[in-house]
N, C-alpha and C positions, 0 to 999 in steps of 0.2 A: 267349250265356252263361247258365248256369243254376246255381243254388245247391242243394246237397243240404240235407236237413233239418238236418244238423249245422251247415252254413254259415249257414243262416238264423238260427240261434240265437247266432252268434258275437258280434254286437254286443250282444245282451242279456247274454250271459255276460261279455263284457268290462266292461260297466257294473257287473256284480255282483262282479267279481274281488276288489275290495277290501272287499266287503261280507261275504264268507263268514266272515271271522274275527269280525266283529261278531255275526253270527248264532250262531256257536259259543258266544260268551260270554253272549249275552242271549237271552231267551225271547220267542217270538211265538206266540200261540195258533194252532193249525192252521186254525180257521175264518177267522181274519184273513188268514193266508197264502193261503187259497183265494180270498178276496175280492180280494186284491191281484193274484193271478195271473189271475183271470177278467176283472178290469178291464183288465189289459194286453192280453189276447187280444181284448177288445172294441174298445178304442180305438187300440191299436198292434199290429194283427194281423201286420204285416210289418216285421220288425226291420231290413230294408234301408232302410226309409223313415222309421221312427220309433224313437228310442231310448227304452226303458222299463226302467229299472233301479231299481225301487222296492221297499223292504222295510220291515218294521215290527219294532220291538224294545221290550220292556217295561223301562222304567227308572223306578225310584222310584214304582211303582204307576201310571205313565202309559204309554200307548201312543205311542211316538215314531215318526213316519213319516219315513223318510230315503231317500236315493238321488237319482236324477236322471231327467228325461225331457224330450223335446222337444215333448211334447203337453200343452198347458195344460188341455184338457178332461179328460185322464186324471187330472191332479192333483185337480181339483175333484170328479171322480166318485169317486175312491178315498177321499178324505177323507169325503165324504158317506156312502159305504157302510160304512166302518169305524166311523163314529160311530153309525150305526144299530145295528150289531152289538155294539160294545164297551160294557162297563159301566165302563170306565176313561176318564179324561180323555185326549183325543187331541191330540197336539202335532205340528204340521206343520213339519218341517225339510227338506222336499224341495226340490230345486233345479230350477227351470224353466230350461232352456236357451233362449237363449244365456246363458252364465255371466256374472254381473255384472262379473267382472274384465275383460271385453272392453270395457266402457263402451258408448258409442254407436257404436263402429266394428265393427259386427257384419256388415258386408257386404263383398264383395270381387269382384274380376274376375281371372280367370286371365290371367297375363301371360307365359307361355311357350307354345310350340306345343302341348304336351300335358302337362297337369298330371296326375301319376300318383296316382290315388286308391287308398289302401292300406287293408288290413284293420285294421292296428294302426299306431301312430305310430312306425314304424321303416323305414329304407330297405331293410331286408331282408324286410319283411312282404309278403304276397301283394298283388298289384295286382288290384283288383276292378272298376275302371273308369277312365275318363280324362275330364278336363275340357279343352275346346279353348280356345285363346287367344281372349279376348274374352267368354268365358262368365261370367255372373254366378253367384256362390255366396253362401250364407248361412253365416256362421261361428258355431259353437255353443260351442266351448271351445278352449283351447290347451294343448298339452303339449309342452314342449321346442321342437323345431324344426318342429312340426306343428300344423295347425288341424284339429279335427274339424268337418266342414262338410257341407252339403247342396248337391249340384249342382242345376242348373236342372231336371233331370228328377226331383228329389226323392231321389236316391240318396245314402246316407250313407257317409262314410269319412274318411280322414285325408290331407290334402294338405300338402306341405311349405310352410312360410311363404314361402320364396323363390319359390314358384309363383304367389303371389297378391299383388295390390295391395289392401291392406286399406283400407276406406273407411267413412265414415258416410253417412247418407242424402243430405246436401248434396253431398258429394264424388261419390257415385254419380250424382246428378242432373246434375252438371257433366260427367261422362264421357258420360252418355247424350245430352246436348245436342249433342255433337260429331257432325259428319257421319261416317257409318260406311261402310266398304267391306268386302266379303267376298272372301277369297282363293279363286280358282277352280281353281288347279292342284293336283295331288295332293301335290306337295312344292315347297318354295321357300325362299328366303332373303331377308331384308330387308337391303339393302346400305347400307353406311355412306356411300356416295357414289353419284352417278348414273353408275355404271360397272358392267358385268356382272362384272368381276373385282375390284371393291372388296370389302374385308373385310366379312363379315356382322356384323350386330348380333343376329341371332337367326334361327331357322328357322321354317317355317310348314307346316301341313297344310291340306288342303282344308276349307273352311268356317270358317277362322279369321276373326275380325272385328277390324278396326283402325279408328282414326280417320284420316280424310284431312285433312291440314293445308294442303297447297298443291299446285296443278297446275304442273308444270314440263316442258312439252313432252311427250315420250313417257314421262315419269316422274311419279310421284306421291310427294310427301313424306307419310309416314304416321307415326302416333304409337301406341305401345303404351300399355296402361292405366297402366303405372308411369312414363310420361313419356319413355321413350326414343324417339328418332325415327330414321328411316332412309328408304330409297327402294325403291319397287317399280315395275316397268314397268306402264304403263296397261293393257296387254293381260292382265295377270295378275289383275286385280281387277274388281269391278263394284260399282256403288252398291248398298248393302245394301237400302235401301227399295225401289228399282226391282226388284232381284232377287227379293225376297219377293213383290212385287205381281204379277210376271210368271210366277212359278213356279206352274204348275197341274199337279198330279199326273196323269199318264197312264200307261197300261201301257207305251207305247213309251219314255217317259222313265225309268221305273223299270228297264226292261231295259237301256237304254243306260248308265245310271249303274252298275248292278250289274256289267255286263260290263267296264267300265273298270277294275275292281279285280281282274280275273281274274289268278290267280297270286300275289296278295298273301298274305303269310304269316298263319297262324293265330297269334294272341297271346292268351293267357288274360287277360281284363280289357281287351283292346284295343277301342277304339271310335274309331279314327282311321285315316288312310291310312298310318300307320306299322305297322299290323297290326290284324287284327280277330279277336275271338272270334265265335261264330255270331250272337248277338243284337246285338253291336256292329256287325256287318256290316249286318244288316237295318235297324237303327236309323239308321245313317249314310246308307244308300241312301235310305230314306224321308225323312229330314230334309232332304237335299239336293233332294228333290222336294216339299217343303212339308208333310210329314206327320210329326208328332211321335209317337214310340212310347216306351213304357216301356223300361227298361234291359234286363231279363232275359227269356229265352225264355218262362218260365212266366207272366210279367207280360204279355208281348205276346199270349199265347194267350187272354187274357181281354178283349181289346179288338177293335174291328172287328165285322163281322157274321159269324155262323157259316155255314159252308158244309158241306153234307152230302158226305161222301167216298164215292163209289161205286167199285166194283171196277175199273172201267176209267178212272177219273179224269176222266170226261166232264163232271162238274159244276165242275171247277176252271177258273178263268180266270187269264189272265196278270196277275201282280201279287199274287195271293193268297199269304199267308204260310202255310207248312206247318210243322207242329209234330210232333216225333218224341219217342218215349220208350216206357216200359213200359206206360203207360196214359194216358188223357186227364188224369189227376190227377198224373202223374209225367212232365212234359215235361222233356226234357234237351237238345233241339236245335231249331233253326229254320232254314228256308231259304225261298226265294221261287220260286214257279212261273213258268216262262217259256214254257209252251206245249209241245205235242207230247210230253207226258209227261216233260218235262225240268224240272229245278229247279236253281237256283244257290244255293250256300251256302259258308260258311267251315268247312272240314273238313280240317284239315292245311294247306290253303291255299284261297283262293277258287276254286271249281271248279264245273263243271256235271256233274250226274249224271242218271240216267233211271230211271223206273219200269218201262220196257219191258225184259223179260228178253232180247230179241233185240238190244238196243242195246249196243254196246261200253262205254258209260258207265253201264250198269245197276248199281245198288247194291241188292243183296238186303237188306242190313242196314237201309237206310233205307226200302225198300219195305215191309218187315215192321214197321217201327217207326212208320209214319205214323199219327198219332192224331187230329189236329185240323187244320182249315183255317179261316182267317179272311180276310175280304174288306174292303178299305179304299177301293176305287174305286167 
């Protein structure tokens, strides 16, 4: 998944949506506006990861700083900078998220198979990512039936309140203390009784994390973050601590995991076995093999070790991530190299293509668009 320059600014614009009318009515000197903007670019350069909606307005011969941000350093810096520049008194009315209305319960855990992270607080808004059951999130503010929150990878967006079990630090500590298991199948259901045909209490995707409450023969009683309990077969899960300790990323493991998703549909914003966008696919494959990646393709293109791309692709190794676009600075797609000039990616669906013009799976479009390669093994 990759955001256009317009999409990168959406969170910033959303934060300023209610601000425009205030700026129309009140005056802010252009040098102050420039300082506010430059501070945002310095401390919150990626609006997918930090909200920065700060503005200034002159009221009764004072410069009043308003708006909101998720970055405390940005607030301190912008106040210091405008004070040095302004000959008026400066009043700080900015809001540092999390919003105080949330109290001390500013933490949460995703409690459904896939929490849909949306661009705006609406069920019809664009989905930009997904949180997986058991994933911890930070809550920043609430609007209606949605929380504006930060996923574990730092990505910002709106999750429905029904997708999250809201907690304070003590409650999260109690949840963390429970023995955890990870779901190993691509799909599944938690059963209400120890029978395969028992009614479900919820569905699961690969990588979901639950608490194990009791061993009962071939079954395990498990608990969701919101307290619901049900049953999974022992063969469907693994001890989370042991799974993480034994998971060592290898080229063979990455290929095996990636190919297990062959044919899965492309879903914009998808980052689960219910469907992947291009970077959601690589992120999931690598995470299941013990490597955490950023969310979007142009983010992933900045981590790992750079690999020089030669005309015959001889420098590439299995497991390298390949990035495509109009230029190295305009990455729009990502896939994974699997050897013999072939790569696997989510493009319509998870598929294998080739850089070899003689191969039936050759993709001229991707061959011409290859810009960057990064190595993680």
